[in-house]
C-alpha angles and dihedrals in degrees: 000000000000123000110245117251088231089070109097100182131031106200118197123186130137092211104091094201095051091042090054093047094049091045090054092050093051093042093052088052089061097253123140107233140183112205116204133181097212140031099220113116096007095114091055091054096055118088117225095256098036105158099217141080134243124232113190140168114238102217110058134136115261108008113019128208096265092053089049090050090054093050093046095049092046088068099031118011091187097059110116112236120186116198128205117214133190125232110291094022095103094116087053090050091052089052089051092052090051088051090057106270112158094220142336129221120208116214126277098038134162120256090236090057091055094046094048092051093046093049092050090048091050091050090051091048092053090050092049092050093046091052091046092053091047093051091049093051093047095047096051107068091176094058104143095214089059092052099038102040117201144084100213118124093251091053094046088052092047093052090049091052092048091051091051096046098041094072093053131079093231121128111240135216113208116203119196146128123260111290095013094121105261095155091049089056091046092052090048090053090051097044093048093049133083086257093067092113092052127080123288107209118189122192130173107217091194092060095054122094113240090240095061105030095095093047091048094050104035103021126225144241124236111283094018088129139347109303095018097125099156140022116281124199110222127224094257092054092042090055092055109141092019143050133299116205112201111190126194091018089169089073094064117110119248090249092056090045089059091055092045091052091051092049092051091050099043102026088223130119129200119199117230109269092016136107101202121104108218115203115230133204100194141130115224119211112186126190135195140174092203134078099256092192090059090045089052091050088052092049094246094111130035111256093211091054091048092054090045092053097039095069093098109021122178119195118204109209115233115246093250089066094052101073115199092007084092090065093047092048094045093053090044093053093041092053091048091050092047091053091046093052095040093244130137111259120253122221119221114250121222094257091049091050090052091051092050092050091050095050115100095215099215088181092049120203093347091058091045092051091053091048091050090051091055091046091052089052090054094247124146112250129213110194120197100230096198115165118249089254091057097255112141122258135184117286113252119222115203107195131182097215130113125307095260091051091050093048090051091049092048092051092049091049093052093050093045091050091052090047088057089062121079114268126171094209146001087258093061090046091052091047091051090053093043096234135113117267093244090054089049092052090051093050093047090055093045094053097038093244127142134201118228118053126153092287093057097058117211098315116154109257092209093059 
């Protein structure tokens, strides 16, 4: 059994009457307590970072308060322990203070004295745990939550999957849209693995000319082709002992895919123009923005290579599926940009937050980072709020003016976005916006908007 973290005070006293009286005092003060009659086994029930305090009598049958103090501090020396002493036990209390007790209360004591001591101990405990968490975050540079910012369910699941896969030797296929952060995930897999001290070699297959891709990946011997005057070590060989990240794998030719499949199966590489098989100890992380199964069905990607890579797939959720992660990421990147440019940071206003949440982010994290950079520089932003299916949406303007200006801009953006959708009449438009038709007409005039473009057909505007 483990004591619940919601418990703020564990009270231990073998005297049932005193235990009941003290429990009532603490309960009336709004504290969540767990009264116990004995100390044995208490230390084993407390988790390392339990956020509460212990109040215990010193003289008890079985395990006494000093023994309990020793057990508790053996597992957490910073846990506050308050000891209750009887009349004439002052020397014992002094011994307890030297042993690390937070405070001691000599019977009889006032209720206010107990409450004051407990509240001070709880405040100290919160401070200790906050500092402990901060030290842990600062000391672990590979903390996934610092690299992959976000608290949405898809991101929590992704971090959990990365943590599970990083410790294995399995090759990984990363699936994600452009700008979603595929290389960030690949680097996290490398840095959290046993290969972290080996090389991390990243190569974008889509950026390589067809004439050099095999030489870049596999290397070549002198004379292998025209212009090959000396030996070249390829990326696979260079990554030996570490990780090779191969982005845009869907752009590789079918001939190169055959060689890659063989390399993955045999863990051997042969340089162009050479005869020697060079053993490799590498992990291959491939990434794609396409559906490789569909590409295989269409004959654009080898099915056997797809099935070889798809053993350990990782899907990066697009930003539009991550809810309020967009706000957290935007402020994070904006603060970084402000510090980099020596500018005071800007806080997002409510209207701006709403605009960011409404944006579909077709360019994902890369687009958001660029938008945050412009925001940090104090520039007006115009975000292309295209729908995920490519249909046009209203442009979003993210301004850094006063609240009234931002609210006006937000209102205009909402109406313009609704205008971009098909409506048979002004009435249906007003109903979609949840406002009376007269109010809608007034707002259309105020913002310089009109009802009835090519998408609206010839509906009567006065309807």
